[in-house]
C-alpha positions in Angstrom: -82.3 14.1 -10.2 -81.8 17.5 -11.9 -85.1 18.9 -13.1 -84.6 22.5 -14.0 -84.9 24.8 -17.0 -81.8 26.0 -18.8 -80.4 29.5 -18.7 -79.7 31.6 -21.9 -76.3 29.9 -22.4 -77.8 26.4 -22.2 -76.5 25.5 -18.8 -78.9 24.3 -16.1 -80.0 26.7 -13.4 -79.3 24.1 -10.8 -76.8 21.3 -10.4 -75.8 18.5 -8.1 -72.8 19.1 -5.8 -70.6 16.3 -4.8 -68.7 17.3 -1.6 -66.0 15.1 -0.2 -64.8 16.0 3.3 -61.4 14.6 4.3 -59.7 14.7 7.7 -55.9 15.0 7.7 -53.7 14.6 10.8 -51.1 17.2 11.5 -47.5 16.4 10.6 -46.1 13.9 13.0 -49.5 12.6 14.2 -51.7 9.8 13.0 -55.4 9.6 12.5 -57.1 8.0 15.6 -58.1 4.3 15.2 -61.8 3.7 15.2 -61.6 2.0 18.6 -59.5 4.9 20.0 -61.7 7.8 18.9 -61.9 7.7 15.1 -65.6 6.8 15.2 -66.3 9.6 17.7 -64.6 12.1 15.3 -66.5 10.6 12.4 -69.8 11.1 14.3 -68.8 14.6 15.0 -68.1 15.4 11.3 -71.5 13.9 10.5 -73.1 16.2 13.0 -71.3 19.3 11.6 -72.4 18.3 8.1 -76.0 17.9 9.3 -76.0 21.5 10.5 -74.9 22.9 7.1 -76.9 20.8 4.7 -80.6 20.6 4.0 -83.0 17.8 4.6 -83.1 17.1 0.9 -79.3 16.6 0.7 -77.7 13.1 0.9 -74.9 12.5 3.4 -72.8 9.3 3.4 -69.9 8.1 5.5 -67.2 6.6 3.3 -64.8 6.0 6.2 -63.8 7.5 9.5 -61.7 10.0 7.5 -63.9 10.7 4.5 -67.5 11.8 4.2 -69.5 12.5 1.1 -72.5 14.8 0.7 -74.6 15.1 -2.5 -76.4 18.4 -2.6 -79.3 18.9 -4.9 -80.6 22.0 -6.7 -77.5 24.1 -6.3 -76.7 27.4 -8.1 -73.4 26.6 -9.9 -71.9 29.9 -8.9 -72.8 29.5 -5.2 -71.4 26.1 -4.6 -68.6 27.5 -2.4 -71.2 28.6 0.2 -71.8 25.1 1.5 -68.1 24.4 1.7 -67.5 27.7 3.4 -70.2 27.0 6.0 -68.8 23.5 6.8 -65.2 24.7 6.9 -66.2 27.5 9.3 -67.9 25.0 11.6 -64.9 22.7 11.5 -62.5 25.5 12.3 -64.5 26.2 15.4 -64.5 22.6 16.5 -62.7 22.0 19.8 -62.7 18.2 19.1 -60.9 18.6 15.8 -58.4 21.0 17.2 -57.7 18.7 20.2 -57.2 15.7 17.7 -54.9 17.9 15.6 -56.9 17.3 12.5 -57.1 19.5 9.4 -60.4 19.5 7.5 -60.3 19.6 3.7 -63.2 19.8 1.3 -63.1 18.9 -2.4 -66.2 19.4 -4.5 -67.4 19.2 -8.1 -70.7 20.3 -9.6 -72.6 18.1 -12.0 -73.1 18.8 -14.8 -69.7 20.3 -15.6 -70.6 20.7 -19.2 -73.7 22.3 -20.8 -74.6 18.9 -22.3 -74.2 16.3 -19.6 -73.8 12.7 -20.8 -71.9 11.3 -17.9 -73.9 8.2 -16.9 -75.1 8.2 -13.2 -73.7 4.7 -13.0 -70.2 6.1 -13.3 -70.6 8.9 -10.8 -67.8 7.3 -8.8 -65.6 9.3 -11.2 -67.2 12.5 -9.8 -66.4 11.3 -6.3 -62.8 10.6 -7.3 -62.6 14.1 -8.8 -63.9 15.6 -5.5 -61.3 13.5 -3.7 -58.6 14.9 -6.0 -59.8 18.4 -5.4 -59.6 17.9 -1.6 -55.8 17.6 -2.0 -55.5 20.9 -3.8 -54.6 24.2 -2.3 -52.5 25.2 0.7 -52.7 22.4 3.3 -51.6 24.8 6.1 -54.3 26.2 8.4 -57.2 24.5 10.1 -59.5 24.1 7.1 -59.2 24.3 3.4 -61.3 23.5 0.3 -61.1 23.4 -3.4 -63.9 23.1 -5.9 -64.3 22.6 -9.6 -66.9 24.5 -11.6 -67.6 25.2 -15.3 -65.1 27.5 -17.0 -65.9 30.5 -19.1 -65.2 28.9 -22.4 -66.4 25.3 -21.7 -69.5 25.7 -23.8 -67.4 26.4 -26.9 -65.0 23.5 -26.4 -67.3 20.7 -27.6 -65.6 18.3 -25.1 -68.3 15.9 -23.9 -68.7 15.5 -20.2 -67.9 11.8 -20.3 -64.4 12.8 -21.5 -64.1 15.8 -19.4 -64.4 14.0 -16.0 -61.5 11.5 -16.6 -59.3 14.3 -18.0 -60.1 16.5 -14.9 -59.2 13.6 -12.6 -55.8 13.1 -14.2 -54.9 16.8 -14.3 -57.6 19.4 -13.2 -55.0 22.2 -13.5 -54.5 21.5 -17.2 -58.3 22.0 -17.8 -58.2 25.3 -15.8 -55.4 26.6 -18.0 -57.5 26.2 -21.2 -60.6 27.5 -19.5 -62.7 24.4 -19.4 -63.2 24.5 -15.7 -62.6 26.9 -12.8 -61.1 25.9 -9.5 -62.4 27.8 -6.5 -60.2 27.6 -3.4 -61.4 28.3 0.2 -59.0 28.7 3.1 -59.9 29.7 6.6 -57.3 31.3 8.7 -57.1 30.3 12.4 -58.9 32.7 14.7 -56.9 31.5 17.7 
């Protein structure tokens, strides 16, 4: 799925982005049951995603509360833009405000390392990592997002990507401390 030339440091010019969108109810509330409005909200999220992704990107509904989008041909340093666009549209949503739902985005770029060897058959680990990232950051406010990108010293570490992903899932912050990955946090303040 990635067909690009490498840059001078050996990393690909473009990557895949795995974006997991999660809806969280406000404290003291519950997520609406599918029969009571959960499906309507899920359809609304899908419509918001369709506005910010391209025709070549791949959206999927994991549940009423979680959606996944795989974006192709991303510039690794610009991955936050898609998350920012979605979070801005979610922050403007009257339906989400009325339902008292917070929108969170977790994302990870693939490959994380300069020499990817993580088999596509195990990409559920990337989805789990994106899910983990969606729990990072300050949960207050209408919309937040956290993403994981390559770190500045990753290419010198020699850690193969197949090992890097499970390590990141168990403790992404430990990998940030040693410079293997970077976490990018997005938080939109309420305009109301």
